[in-house]
N, CA, C, O and the ligand as a Tripos MOL2 file, in Angstrom:
@<TRIPOS>MOLECULE
protein
  221   219    56     0     0
PROTEIN
NO_CHARGES

@<TRIPOS>ATOM
      1 N         -24.0530  -11.7710  104.8530 N.3       1 MET1
      2 CA        -23.2430  -13.0550  104.5250 C.3       1 MET1
      3 C         -22.8240  -12.9300  102.9150 C.2       1 MET1
      4 O         -23.6250  -12.7210  102.0040 O.2       1 MET1
      5 N         -21.5020  -13.0920  102.7870 N.am      2 VAL2
      6 CA        -21.0810  -13.0090  101.4570 C.3       2 VAL2
      7 C         -21.0550  -14.4200  100.7240 C.2       2 VAL2
      8 O         -20.7010  -15.3890  101.3960 O.2       2 VAL2
      9 N         -21.3520  -14.5730   99.5930 N.am      3 ARG3
     10 CA        -21.3240  -15.7980   98.8990 C.3       3 ARG3
     11 C         -20.3290  -15.5480   97.6980 C.2       3 ARG3
     12 O         -20.0840  -14.4630   97.1710 O.2       3 ARG3
     13 N         -19.7830  -16.8470   97.3620 N.am      4 PHE4
     14 CA        -18.9020  -16.9190   96.1640 C.3       4 PHE4
     15 C         -19.4590  -17.8150   95.1950 C.2       4 PHE4
     16 O         -20.1930  -18.7690   95.4520 O.2       4 PHE4
     17 N         -19.0330  -17.4200   93.9740 N.am      5 VAL5
     18 CA        -19.5090  -18.2830   92.8680 C.3       5 VAL5
     19 C         -18.3700  -18.5650   91.8820 C.2       5 VAL5
     20 O         -17.6330  -17.6440   91.5300 O.2       5 VAL5
     21 N         -18.2090  -19.8000   91.4340 N.am      6 CYS6
     22 CA        -17.3900  -20.0450   90.3980 C.3       6 CYS6
     23 C         -17.7880  -19.6670   89.0310 C.2       6 CYS6
     24 O         -18.9210  -20.0060   88.6900 O.2       6 CYS6
     25 N         -17.0750  -19.0430   88.2120 N.am      7 GLN7
     26 CA        -17.4320  -18.7600   86.7740 C.3       7 GLN7
     27 C         -17.3790  -19.7620   86.0270 C.2       7 GLN7
     28 O         -18.0770  -19.7840   85.0130 O.2       7 GLN7
     29 N         -16.5440  -20.8180   86.3480 N.am      8 LYS8
     30 CA        -16.1910  -21.9490   85.4530 C.3       8 LYS8
     31 C         -17.3500  -23.1720   85.5930 C.2       8 LYS8
     32 O         -17.7920  -23.7440   84.5970 O.2       8 LYS8
     33 N         -17.7470  -23.4690   86.8740 N.am      9 CYS9
     34 CA        -18.8830  -24.3910   87.1560 C.3       9 CYS9
     35 C         -19.9890  -24.0060   87.7180 C.2       9 CYS9
     36 O         -20.8590  -24.8270   88.0080 O.2       9 CYS9
     37 N         -20.1250  -22.6790   87.9590 N.am     10 THR10
     38 CA        -21.2160  -22.0560   88.7910 C.3      10 THR10
     39 C         -21.4840  -22.5890   90.1150 C.2      10 THR10
     40 O         -22.5950  -22.4800   90.6340 O.2      10 THR10
     41 N         -20.4010  -23.2200   90.7360 N.am     11 PHE11
     42 CA        -20.6280  -23.7370   92.0780 C.3      11 PHE11
     43 C         -20.7540  -22.5040   93.0570 C.2      11 PHE11
     44 O         -19.9100  -21.6080   93.0390 O.2      11 PHE11
     45 N         -21.7020  -22.4920   93.8040 N.am     12 ARG12
     46 CA        -21.9470  -21.4330   94.8870 C.3      12 ARG12
     47 C         -21.6260  -21.8220   96.2920 C.2      12 ARG12
     48 O         -22.1950  -22.8260   96.7210 O.2      12 ARG12
     49 N         -20.8170  -21.1920   97.0570 N.am     13 PHE13
     50 CA        -20.6740  -21.4540   98.3550 C.3      13 PHE13
     51 C         -20.3780  -20.4030   99.1750 C.2      13 PHE13
     52 O         -20.1110  -19.3250   98.6460 O.2      13 PHE13
     53 N         -20.3720  -20.5220  100.5560 N.am     14 SER14
     54 CA        -20.2220  -19.4170  101.5860 C.3      14 SER14
     55 C         -18.7310  -19.8480  102.1490 C.2      14 SER14
     56 O         -18.2920  -20.9960  102.2110 O.2      14 SER14
     57 N         -18.0540  -18.6010  102.5530 N.am     15 PRO15
     58 CA        -16.9050  -18.9210  103.2990 C.3      15 PRO15
     59 C         -17.1590  -19.6100  104.7630 C.2      15 PRO15
     60 O         -18.1650  -19.3890  105.4370 O.2      15 PRO15
     61 N         -16.0960  -20.4760  105.1450 N.am     16 ARG16
     62 CA        -16.3000  -20.9690  106.5700 C.3      16 ARG16
     63 C         -16.4030  -19.8260  107.6740 C.2      16 ARG16
     64 O         -17.2130  -19.8370  108.6010 O.2      16 ARG16
     65 N         -15.5420  -18.9270  107.4500 N.am     17 ASN17
     66 CA        -15.5250  -17.7970  108.2710 C.3      17 ASN17
     67 C         -16.3490  -16.5350  107.7430 C.2      17 ASN17
     68 O         -15.9340  -15.8630  106.7990 O.2      17 ASN17
     69 N         -17.3930  -16.2900  108.3250 N.am     18 PRO18
     70 CA        -18.4350  -15.2920  107.5900 C.3      18 PRO18
     71 C         -17.5780  -13.8270  107.6210 C.2      18 PRO18
     72 O         -18.0030  -12.9450  106.8760 O.2      18 PRO18
     73 N         -16.6160  -13.5930  108.2970 N.am     19 GLU19
     74 CA        -15.8730  -12.4810  108.1660 C.3      19 GLU19
     75 C         -14.9660  -12.2280  106.9460 C.2      19 GLU19
     76 O         -14.6300  -11.1010  106.5820 O.2      19 GLU19
     77 N         -14.6010  -13.3660  106.3540 N.am     20 ASN20
     78 CA        -13.8020  -13.3710  105.2120 C.3      20 ASN20
     79 C         -14.6060  -13.1180  104.0520 C.2      20 ASN20
     80 O         -15.5340  -13.8640  103.7400 O.2      20 ASN20
     81 N         -14.2350  -11.9310  103.2940 N.am     21 ARG21
     82 CA        -14.8010  -11.6100  102.1160 C.3      21 ARG21
     83 C         -13.8490  -11.6070  100.8060 C.2      21 ARG21
     84 O         -14.1190  -11.0640   99.7350 O.2      21 ARG21
     85 N         -12.7620  -12.2800  101.1000 N.am     22 ASP22
     86 CA        -11.8080  -12.5300   99.8930 C.3      22 ASP22
     87 C         -12.0900  -13.7900   99.4160 C.2      22 ASP22
     88 O         -12.0320  -14.7750  100.1520 O.2      22 ASP22
     89 N         -12.4430  -13.8600   98.0510 N.am     23 PRO23
     90 CA        -12.7300  -15.2190   97.4450 C.3      23 PRO23
     91 C         -11.5280  -16.0590   97.4590 C.2      23 PRO23
     92 O         -10.4490  -15.4760   97.3580 O.2      23 PRO23
     93 N         -11.5430  -17.3970   97.5740 N.am     24 PRO24
     94 CA        -10.3370  -18.2340   97.3960 C.3      24 PRO24
     95 C          -9.7550  -18.2130   96.1240 C.2      24 PRO24
     96 O         -10.3850  -17.9540   95.0990 O.2      24 PRO24
     97 N          -8.4300  -18.5080   96.1790 N.am     25 SER25
     98 CA         -7.5970  -18.5390   94.9150 C.3      25 SER25
     99 C          -8.0950  -19.5220   94.0100 C.2      25 SER25
    100 O          -7.8830  -19.2800   92.8220 O.2      25 SER25
    101 N          -8.7850  -20.7090   94.3230 N.am     26 LYS26
    102 CA         -9.2970  -21.6710   93.3440 C.3      26 LYS26
    103 C         -10.5200  -22.1740   93.9120 C.2      26 LYS26
    104 O         -10.8020  -22.0870   95.1080 O.2      26 LYS26
    105 N         -11.3020  -22.7490   92.9440 N.am     27 CYS27
    106 CA        -12.6460  -23.2390   93.4150 C.3      27 CYS27
    107 C         -12.5480  -24.6660   94.0230 C.2      27 CYS27
    108 O         -11.9050  -25.5520   93.4600 O.2      27 CYS27
    109 N         -13.2230  -24.8600   95.2160 N.am     28 PRO28
    110 CA        -13.2120  -26.0070   95.9230 C.3      28 PRO28
    111 C         -13.7810  -27.0470   95.2690 C.2      28 PRO28
    112 O         -13.5790  -28.2080   95.6270 O.2      28 PRO28
    113 N         -14.6340  -26.6940   94.1300 N.am     29 TYR29
    114 CA        -15.3530  -28.0080   93.5750 C.3      29 TYR29
    115 C         -14.6140  -28.3620   92.2620 C.2      29 TYR29
    116 O         -14.2530  -29.5300   92.1150 O.2      29 TYR29
    117 N         -14.3750  -27.5040   91.3560 N.am     30 CYS30
    118 CA        -13.7310  -27.8390   90.1620 C.3      30 CYS30
    119 C         -12.1800  -27.6980   90.1010 C.2      30 CYS30
    120 O         -11.5080  -28.1500   89.1740 O.2      30 CYS30
    121 N         -11.6380  -26.9810   91.2490 N.am     31 ASP31
    122 CA        -10.1520  -26.7240   91.3400 C.3      31 ASP31
    123 C          -9.6500  -25.8250   90.2960 C.2      31 ASP31
    124 O          -8.4660  -25.9400   89.9800 O.2      31 ASP31
    125 N         -10.3910  -24.9320   89.7050 N.am     32 THR32
    126 CA         -9.8880  -24.0810   88.6370 C.3      32 THR32
    127 C          -9.4570  -22.7510   89.3990 C.2      32 THR32
    128 O         -10.1930  -22.0990   90.1410 O.2      32 THR32
    129 N          -8.1340  -22.4660   89.0820 N.am     33 PRO33
    130 CA         -7.4930  -21.1850   89.8710 C.3      33 PRO33
    131 C          -8.0770  -19.9640   89.1990 C.2      33 PRO33
    132 O          -8.2670  -19.9310   87.9830 O.2      33 PRO33
    133 N          -8.3720  -18.9180   90.0460 N.am     34 GLY34
    134 CA         -8.8390  -17.6080   89.6140 C.3      34 GLY34
    135 C         -10.1970  -17.6590   89.0240 C.2      34 GLY34
    136 O         -10.5040  -16.7670   88.2320 O.2      34 GLY34
    137 N         -11.0590  -18.6040   89.3140 N.am     35 SER35
    138 CA        -12.4650  -18.6600   88.7500 C.3      35 SER35
    139 C         -13.4360  -18.1630   89.7880 C.2      35 SER35
    140 O         -14.6050  -18.0280   89.4270 O.2      35 SER35
    141 N         -13.1280  -17.8910   90.9530 N.am     36 VAL36
    142 CA        -13.9480  -17.6270   92.0310 C.3      36 VAL36
    143 C         -14.2400  -16.2700   92.2990 C.2      36 VAL36
    144 O         -13.2850  -15.5460   92.5830 O.2      36 VAL36
    145 N         -15.5210  -15.7240   92.2590 N.am     37 LEU37
    146 CA        -15.7600  -14.2750   92.4200 C.3      37 LEU37
    147 C         -16.6240  -13.9910   93.4880 C.2      37 LEU37
    148 O         -17.3240  -14.9600   93.7820 O.2      37 LEU37
    149 N         -16.8250  -12.9050   94.2250 N.am     38 ILE38
    150 CA        -17.9330  -12.6240   95.1110 C.3      38 ILE38
    151 C         -19.1990  -12.5220   94.3700 C.2      38 ILE38
    152 O         -19.2610  -11.8110   93.3670 O.2      38 ILE38
    153 N         -20.2800  -13.2300   94.8280 N.am     39 GLU39
    154 CA        -21.6610  -13.0280   94.2550 C.3      39 GLU39
    155 C         -22.2690  -12.1120   94.9940 C.2      39 GLU39
    156 O         -22.4250  -12.3500   96.1910 O.2      39 GLU39
    157 N         -22.7160  -10.9320   94.4560 N.am     40 GLN40
    158 CA        -23.5160   -9.9920   95.0180 C.3      40 GLN40
    159 C         -24.8730  -10.3540   95.2690 C.2      40 GLN40
    160 O         -25.4760  -10.9540   94.3800 O.2      40 GLN40
    161 N         -25.4370  -10.0870   96.3250 N.am     41 SER41
    162 CA        -26.9100  -10.2640   96.5970 C.3      41 SER41
    163 C         -27.7530   -9.1890   95.7900 C.2      41 SER41
    164 O         -27.2260   -8.1350   95.4340 O.2      41 SER41
    165 N         -29.0010   -9.4710   95.5280 N.am     42 ALA42
    166 CA        -29.8170   -8.4280   95.0590 C.3      42 ALA42
    167 C         -29.7630   -7.2080   95.7900 C.2      42 ALA42
    168 O         -29.6280   -6.1250   95.2200 O.2      42 ALA42
    169 N         -29.8610   -7.3270   97.0050 N.am     43 GLU43
    170 CA        -29.9490   -5.9450   97.6600 C.3      43 GLU43
    171 C         -28.6090   -5.1520   97.5600 C.2      43 GLU43
    172 O         -28.6460   -3.9220   97.5970 O.2      43 GLU43
    173 N         -27.5320   -5.7610   97.4440 N.am     44 GLU44
    174 CA        -26.4090   -4.7850   97.1920 C.3      44 GLU44
    175 C         -26.3220   -4.4950   95.7790 C.2      44 GLU44
    176 O         -25.6300   -3.5150   95.5050 O.2      44 GLU44
    177 N         -26.8420   -5.0940   94.8460 N.am     45 LEU45
    178 CA        -26.8840   -4.5390   93.4510 C.3      45 LEU45
    179 C         -27.9180   -3.3850   93.3590 C.2      45 LEU45
    180 O         -27.7090   -2.3880   92.6670 O.2      45 LEU45
    181 N         -28.9880   -3.5630   94.0550 N.am     46 VAL46
    182 CA        -29.9090   -2.5490   94.0550 C.3      46 VAL46
    183 C         -29.2900   -1.1570   94.6400 C.2      46 VAL46
    184 O         -29.4310   -0.0580   94.1040 O.2      46 VAL46
    185 N         -28.5620   -1.4280   95.8730 N.am     47 LYS47
    186 CA        -27.8730   -0.2550   96.4180 C.3      47 LYS47
    187 C         -26.7910    0.3730   95.4440 C.2      47 LYS47
    188 O         -26.7220    1.6010   95.3780 O.2      47 LYS47
    189 N         -26.0890   -0.2810   94.8170 N.am     48 ASP48
    190 CA        -25.2170    0.1130   93.8830 C.3      48 ASP48
    191 C         -25.8320    0.9070   92.8230 C.2      48 ASP48
    192 O         -25.2930    1.9630   92.4880 O.2      48 ASP48
    193 N         -26.8660    0.5210   92.2820 N.am     49 ILE49
    194 CA        -27.6920    1.2930   91.3260 C.3      49 ILE49
    195 C         -28.2100    2.5600   91.9540 C.2      49 ILE49
    196 O         -28.0910    3.6000   91.3060 O.2      49 ILE49
    197 N         -28.7390    2.5890   93.0790 N.am     50 ASP50
    198 CA        -29.0460    3.7750   93.7290 C.3      50 ASP50
    199 C         -27.9990    4.8880   93.8150 C.2      50 ASP50
    200 O         -28.2900    6.0640   93.5960 O.2      50 ASP50
    201 N         -26.5890    4.4120   94.1890 N.am     51 ASP51
    202 CA        -25.5750    5.1140   94.2700 C.3      51 ASP51
    203 C         -25.2050    5.8020   92.7700 C.2      51 ASP51
    204 O         -24.8550    6.9780   92.6660 O.2      51 ASP51
    205 N         -25.3230    4.9920   91.7700 N.am     52 ILE52
    206 CA        -25.0880    5.5590   90.4730 C.3      52 ILE52
    207 C         -26.0450    6.5250   90.1670 C.2      52 ILE52
    208 O         -25.6360    7.5030   89.5410 O.2      52 ILE52
    209 N         -27.2350    6.4750   90.4670 N.am     53 ILE53
    210 CA        -28.4230    7.5290   90.1930 C.3      53 ILE53
    211 C         -28.1990    8.8270   90.9270 C.2      53 ILE53
    212 O         -28.3180    9.9220   90.3770 O.2      53 ILE53
    213 N         -27.8660    8.6580   92.2110 N.am     54 GLU54
    214 CA        -27.6590    9.7910   93.0720 C.3      54 GLU54
    215 C         -26.4520   10.7880   92.6440 C.2      54 GLU54
    216 O         -26.4560   11.9950   92.8860 O.2      54 GLU54
    217 N         -25.4560   10.1170   91.9930 N.am     55 HIS55
    218 CA        -24.2630   10.7770   91.7110 C.3      55 HIS55
    219 C         -24.0120   11.2520   90.3080 C.2      55 HIS55
    220 O         -22.9650   11.8370   90.0320 O.2      55 HIS55
    221 ZN        -15.6370  -24.3350   90.1070 Zn       56 ZN56
@<TRIPOS>BOND
     1     1     2 1
     2     2     3 1
     3     3     4 2
     4     3     5 am
     5     5     6 1
     6     6     7 1
     7     7     8 2
     8     7     9 am
     9     9    10 1
    10    10    11 1
    11    11    12 2
    12    11    13 am
    13    13    14 1
    14    14    15 1
    15    15    16 2
    16    15    17 am
    17    17    18 1
    18    18    19 1
    19    19    20 2
    20    19    21 am
    21    21    22 1
    22    22    23 1
    23    23    24 2
    24    23    25 am
    25    25    26 1
    26    26    27 1
    27    27    28 2
    28    27    29 am
    29    29    30 1
    30    30    31 1
    31    31    32 2
    32    31    33 am
    33    33    34 1
    34    34    35 1
    35    35    36 2
    36    35    37 am
    37    37    38 1
    38    38    39 1
    39    39    40 2
    40    39    41 am
    41    41    42 1
    42    42    43 1
    43    43    44 2
    44    43    45 am
    45    45    46 1
    46    46    47 1
    47    47    48 2
    48    47    49 am
    49    49    50 1
    50    50    51 1
    51    51    52 2
    52    51    53 am
    53    53    54 1
    54    54    55 1
    55    55    56 2
    56    55    57 am
    57    57    58 1
    58    58    59 1
    59    59    60 2
    60    59    61 am
    61    61    62 1
    62    62    63 1
    63    63    64 2
    64    63    65 am
    65    65    66 1
    66    66    67 1
    67    67    68 2
    68    67    69 am
    69    69    70 1
    70    70    71 1
    71    71    72 2
    72    71    73 am
    73    73    74 1
    74    74    75 1
    75    75    76 2
    76    75    77 am
    77    77    78 1
    78    78    79 1
    79    79    80 2
    80    79    81 am
    81    81    82 1
    82    82    83 1
    83    83    84 2
    84    83    85 am
    85    85    86 1
    86    86    87 1
    87    87    88 2
    88    87    89 am
    89    89    90 1
    90    90    91 1
    91    91    92 2
    92    91    93 am
    93    93    94 1
    94    94    95 1
    95    95    96 2
    96    95    97 am
    97    97    98 1
    98    98    99 1
    99    99   100 2
   100    99   101 am
   101   101   102 1
   102   102   103 1
   103   103   104 2
   104   103   105 am
   105   105   106 1
   106   106   107 1
   107   107   108 2
   108   107   109 am
   109   109   110 1
   110   110   111 1
   111   111   112 2
   112   111   113 am
   113   113   114 1
   114   114   115 1
   115   115   116 2
   116   115   117 am
   117   117   118 1
   118   118   119 1
   119   119   120 2
   120   119   121 am
   121   121   122 1
   122   122   123 1
   123   123   124 2
   124   123   125 am
   125   125   126 1
   126   126   127 1
   127   127   128 2
   128   127   129 am
   129   129   130 1
   130   130   131 1
   131   131   132 2
   132   131   133 am
   133   133   134 1
   134   134   135 1
   135   135   136 2
   136   135   137 am
   137   137   138 1
   138   138   139 1
   139   139   140 2
   140   139   141 am
   141   141   142 1
   142   142   143 1
   143   143   144 2
   144   143   145 am
   145   145   146 1
   146   146   147 1
   147   147   148 2
   148   147   149 am
   149   149   150 1
   150   150   151 1
   151   151   152 2
   152   151   153 am
   153   153   154 1
   154   154   155 1
   155   155   156 2
   156   155   157 am
   157   157   158 1
   158   158   159 1
   159   159   160 2
   160   159   161 am
   161   161   162 1
   162   162   163 1
   163   163   164 2
   164   163   165 am
   165   165   166 1
   166   166   167 1
   167   167   168 2
   168   167   169 am
   169   169   170 1
   170   170   171 1
   171   171   172 2
   172   171   173 am
   173   173   174 1
   174   174   175 1
   175   175   176 2
   176   175   177 am
   177   177   178 1
   178   178   179 1
   179   179   180 2
   180   179   181 am
   181   181   182 1
   182   182   183 1
   183   183   184 2
   184   183   185 am
   185   185   186 1
   186   186   187 1
   187   187   188 2
   188   187   189 am
   189   189   190 1
   190   190   191 1
   191   191   192 2
   192   191   193 am
   193   193   194 1
   194   194   195 1
   195   195   196 2
   196   195   197 am
   197   197   198 1
   198   198   199 1
   199   199   200 2
   200   199   201 am
   201   201   202 1
   202   202   203 1
   203   203   204 2
   204   203   205 am
   205   205   206 1
   206   206   207 1
   207   207   208 2
   208   207   209 am
   209   209   210 1
   210   210   211 1
   211   211   212 2
   212   211   213 am
   213   213   214 1
   214   214   215 1
   215   215   216 2
   216   215   217 am
   217   217   218 1
   218   218   219 1
   219   219   220 2
@<TRIPOS>SUBSTRUCTURE
     1 MET1         2 RESIDUE 1 A MET
     2 VAL2         6 RESIDUE 1 A VAL
     3 ARG3        10 RESIDUE 1 A ARG
     4 PHE4        14 RESIDUE 1 A PHE
     5 VAL5        18 RESIDUE 1 A VAL
     6 CYS6        22 RESIDUE 1 A CYS
     7 GLN7        26 RESIDUE 1 A GLN
     8 LYS8        30 RESIDUE 1 A LYS
     9 CYS9        34 RESIDUE 1 A CYS
    10 THR10       38 RESIDUE 1 A THR
    11 PHE11       42 RESIDUE 1 A PHE
    12 ARG12       46 RESIDUE 1 A ARG
    13 PHE13       50 RESIDUE 1 A PHE
    14 SER14       54 RESIDUE 1 A SER
    15 PRO15       58 RESIDUE 1 A PRO
    16 ARG16       62 RESIDUE 1 A ARG
    17 ASN17       66 RESIDUE 1 A ASN
    18 PRO18       70 RESIDUE 1 A PRO
    19 GLU19       74 RESIDUE 1 A GLU
    20 ASN20       78 RESIDUE 1 A ASN
    21 ARG21       82 RESIDUE 1 A ARG
    22 ASP22       86 RESIDUE 1 A ASP
    23 PRO23       90 RESIDUE 1 A PRO
    24 PRO24       94 RESIDUE 1 A PRO
    25 SER25       98 RESIDUE 1 A SER
    26 LYS26      102 RESIDUE 1 A LYS
    27 CYS27      106 RESIDUE 1 A CYS
    28 PRO28      110 RESIDUE 1 A PRO
    29 TYR29      114 RESIDUE 1 A TYR
    30 CYS30      118 RESIDUE 1 A CYS
    31 ASP31      122 RESIDUE 1 A ASP
    32 THR32      126 RESIDUE 1 A THR
    33 PRO33      130 RESIDUE 1 A PRO
    34 GLY34      134 RESIDUE 1 A GLY
    35 SER35      138 RESIDUE 1 A SER
    36 VAL36      142 RESIDUE 1 A VAL
    37 LEU37      146 RESIDUE 1 A LEU
    38 ILE38      150 RESIDUE 1 A ILE
    39 GLU39      154 RESIDUE 1 A GLU
    40 GLN40      158 RESIDUE 1 A GLN
    41 SER41      162 RESIDUE 1 A SER
    42 ALA42      166 RESIDUE 1 A ALA
    43 GLU43      170 RESIDUE 1 A GLU
    44 GLU44      174 RESIDUE 1 A GLU
    45 LEU45      178 RESIDUE 1 A LEU
    46 VAL46      182 RESIDUE 1 A VAL
    47 LYS47      186 RESIDUE 1 A LYS
    48 ASP48      190 RESIDUE 1 A ASP
    49 ILE49      194 RESIDUE 1 A ILE
    50 ASP50      198 RESIDUE 1 A ASP
    51 ASP51      202 RESIDUE 1 A ASP
    52 ILE52      206 RESIDUE 1 A ILE
    53 ILE53      210 RESIDUE 1 A ILE
    54 GLU54      214 RESIDUE 1 A GLU
    55 HIS55      218 RESIDUE 1 A HIS
    56 ZN56       221 GROUP 0 **** ****
């Protein structure tokens, strides 16, 4: 399950459709355009670090 986080107001939310991994163009809470990014889970961050070490 992907989660999104707004950099402006730190509002966290999940998409209605779990298959959707594209962040919305604006925050549904504060309405700031371009402020929403994908929030990586701790597991994904650890995996990324492992990839860096291996290569
Ligand atoms: Zn926001």
